[in-house]
N, C-alpha and C positions, 0 to 999 in steps of 0.2 A: 197349652202350658209347656214351658221348657222343662225337659227332663231334669229332675233334681240332681242326679249324679253328674250330668253334663254341666249344670249350672255351677256346681261346686268347683269344677275344673276350669271353666272359661270365665270366671268372674273378672270384671273390668279391673285392669291394673295388675293382673296375674303375670303379665310378661310384657316385653317391649313390643310396640307396634312396628310391623315390617316397614310401613311407609315412612317411619321416622328415622330410618337408617339407610345406609348404602346397600345396593344389591349384594355385594360380597358378604357384608355383615348379616344381611337378612337371610342369606343362604345358611350361614352357620347357626343362626338362631332357630330357623325353621327345622334344620336337621336335628338339632339338639332336642327341640320340642317333640318331634316325631319319635325319636329314639327313646325318649323318656316314656312316652305312651306305649311304645312297643314292648317295653319291659314287662307290661302287665298282660301281654298276649300269651296264652298257654297252648301247649300241645302242637307246636309247629317245629320242634327241634328235629323231627325225623325227616323233614323235607331236605332233599339233596340240592345243593346250590353250586353253580359253576359260573365263573365270570368269563366272558369272551367278548367279541365285537360283532356288530352287524353293519352292513353298508348303510350310510346315510346319504343325503342328497349331495354332499360335498366332501365325503370322507367317512372313515369308520367311526362308529359310535360305541361307547361302552354299553354293554348289555349284561344281563344276568339271567340264567335259566334255572328254573325251579322244577324239580320232579319229586314225586313221592315214590317210595320203593316198590309199589305194586307192579306186578307183571302185566304185560299186554299193552296194546296200542291205546292211545287216548287223544283227546283234542289238544291242539296247540293254540295258545292265546297270546297275542301280542298285547302287552300292557304298557300304557303310557301314564306316568305319574302326574299328579296335580302340582300346583304351585304358581299359577298365574303366568306361566312361561318365563318366569324370572328366578324362582326358587324351586327346590325339590331335586332329588337325584335318586340313584339306586338305593342308597342307604336310608333315606327318609321314608321310602315306601317298601323296605325289605319285609317288614312284618305283614303288610297287606298282601304282598305277592305270595308269601308263604301260606297265608290263609286261603287265598284263591286256589293255589295248587292243591292244598289239602281238601278243601270243601267242594271243588269242582272236579276233582280227579283229572286234572289237566296238566299239561306242560305249560308253564308260564314263562314267557320271555319278556322281561322288563327292560325297557329301552331308555337310555339317557340321551334324549334329543338335545340339540343345542339350545342354550338359554339366552334370553335378552338381559341387558341391553347390548351385550357383545354381538349377539346374533338376532337382530330384529326380524319381525314378520317379513316374509313367510317362512323363515328358516325352520321353525318347529314343525309346521305343517308339511313342508317338503321332506323333512327327515322322517316324519311319521309315515308318510306314503311310501318312501323308499324302504324303510325298515320293515313295514308290514308286508310289502311285496316280496322282499327277500325271505322273511320268516315263513310266509305262506308257501313259497316254492321249496323251502328246505325243511318243512315240518317233519318229514320222516326221519331225517338225519338228527333232528333235535329230540326225537323220542315220541313224537305224536304222529299218528297216521290217519286218524278218522275224519277230523274236521278242523278248519282254521277259523278263529274268531278274534275279535278285537275287544279291548276293555280299557277303561281308564276312569279316573276321578277328576272332576273339576275341569281345568284346562286340558288334562290328559283325556278326559271323556270327550271333549270337543275334538281333540286330535284323533281319537279312535273313530269318531263319526266321520271326520274328514277322510280318513283312510278307507272306511267302508264305502263312502261315496266314490272315491277314486278307483276302487277295486271292484265295483259292482258288475262291470262287464268283463272282468279279467277271467282267464281260464281257472285260476285258483280262487274260486268264489269264497266270499266270507260267509260263514254259516250263521254268525250272530254277533251282536254288539251289546256289551254290558256297560252302561253309562251311568256312573254315580254322579249326581248333581252336575250335569254338564254345563259348561259355559257356552251354550248353544247360540246365544245372541247377546254377547256381553256388553255391547255399547248402548243397548236400548234400556231406558229406565222404566221397567215394568212396576206394577204396584208393589210387588214383593221387595223391590229395591228400596222403595220409600218406607215400607213397613218394617224392614229389617236393616235399616241404614247403619245402625250402631248397636253394639252390645251383644252381638251374636257371632263372635269370632271373625267371620269374614264381613267386612264393612264396606259401605259404598266408597269411602276414601281409599281403601285397600285396592278395590277393583280399578279405580281410576289410576292408582299408582302403577299397578301391573300393566294396564293398557298404555300408559305414558312411556313405559320402557319397551314394551314388545311391539306395539302397533301405532306409533304416533302419526304415521303417514298413511296407514291403511284405510281403505274405504270400510265403513262399519258394516256394510252389507256384503262384503266379500265372503263367499261361502267357505273359504279356507280359514277365516276368522270366526264366522258365524254360520255354521252348517245349516241352521234353520233357514237361512236366506238362499239356499241352493235353488236353482230354477226348477228342479224336479227331484223328488225323493223316491219316486217309484222305482222298485227293483232293488233297493238296498236291503241289507240283511235284516232279519227279524231282530227286534231290540227289546231289552229291558231297560227302562229309564227310571232312575231312582232320584227322587227329590226330597228335600227336607223342609219341614214347616217353617222354621226360622232361618231362612236362607235368602239373601238377596237374589240369588239365581233361580229360585224356585219356579217363578212364573215362566221364565224362558225355557227351562227344562220341560215344564208341562206343555208349553206351546210347541216344542219340538216333538213331543210324543203325539200330540194331536195332529201335527202336520204329517207325521209318519202314518198315522191311522188314516188320514184323508187320502194319502197316496196308496192306500191298501197294503201297507207294510204291516205285518203282524207285530204288535207292540204291547208290552205290558208296562203300565205306568204304576209305580209304587210311590205314594206320598207318605212320608214317614213323620208322623206327628211327634212333636216334642223334640225333634232333632235339629241340629245346626249343620251348616256347611262343614264338610270334613268329618262327619261322624264316623266314617269308616275307620278312621285312625283311633277312635275312642272306644272301640268294641271291647277293649280289655278293662275299661274303667266304668262303663255304663252298660247295665244289663239290657236296657232298651235298645241301645246302639247295636249290641251283639245280636239281639233278636231281629232287628231290622236288616242287619247284614245277612244273617242266616236266611231270612225270607227272600231277599233279593237274589242270593246265590242259588237258592232252590228253584226260583223262577227261571234263572238262566240255565241251570242244569237241564231243565225240560227242553230248552231250545237245542242244547248240545246233544241230548239223547235223541231228539227227533232227527237231527243231522246225521247222527251215527246210524240210526235205523235206515235212513234214506240211502246212505252210502253202502250199506250191506245188502240192499235189495238188488 
């Protein structure tokens, strides 16, 4: 059953469909929608924020670092926003980054990777790898010294997984990956795509619109687009994979978690009943979304704490 508080907000006709407008207009609509939801998020004003840049694959990328005022070293997390590789930016996910910094006790570095259609596949993936590599190498200067991790939601979660794959053999090892409803295999029509094709915020038509702009010529099994399709997942960082009951991407996220488990990667799969794709943004207006968010972050904090203890030995 769809959470009643979410149902009241995402009712059909409540706003324009992204796939019915141009990408620039879709970006404005999406940012305004996210910022309206962010107004309901409480207790994040004490998070310090600083804008700067990080190296991308072909030039500097806008980024924003979030720190809470507590003393002491803490993990550093590269965060990649969702938006189907077409919409989303630092502002659309500002409240989410603040919540992550507050509840994980971490330094969050939110990265504005290049968007399609101006920068099609594999631009976003290449930017995520380049940015994550740099952030991992400069974690101490950013205020975090204990562990480096990656996180993201939707397309951003897929980028986080791609970065974790790319860095698994790097000296600056990734300690964990936090993946909210990842687009782990976006071009495959799982049962959840058919079950949730319409009426639950992210729709099948929206996914097709995103892919038509970002990856019109990409192979659907390219692991930079579909990390589930990587030849081998063994050795990647422990993961928390969060999926929503009423989400077209639910089954691909669950399949990714099962693939990680089969590769003997420690993984926690959290299936959030009553939730829709993007529920992380609705934590201020849905008690259930807030509870699911809290539970997922608690699970990930266990991974970060384990990495911290290992570093101190």
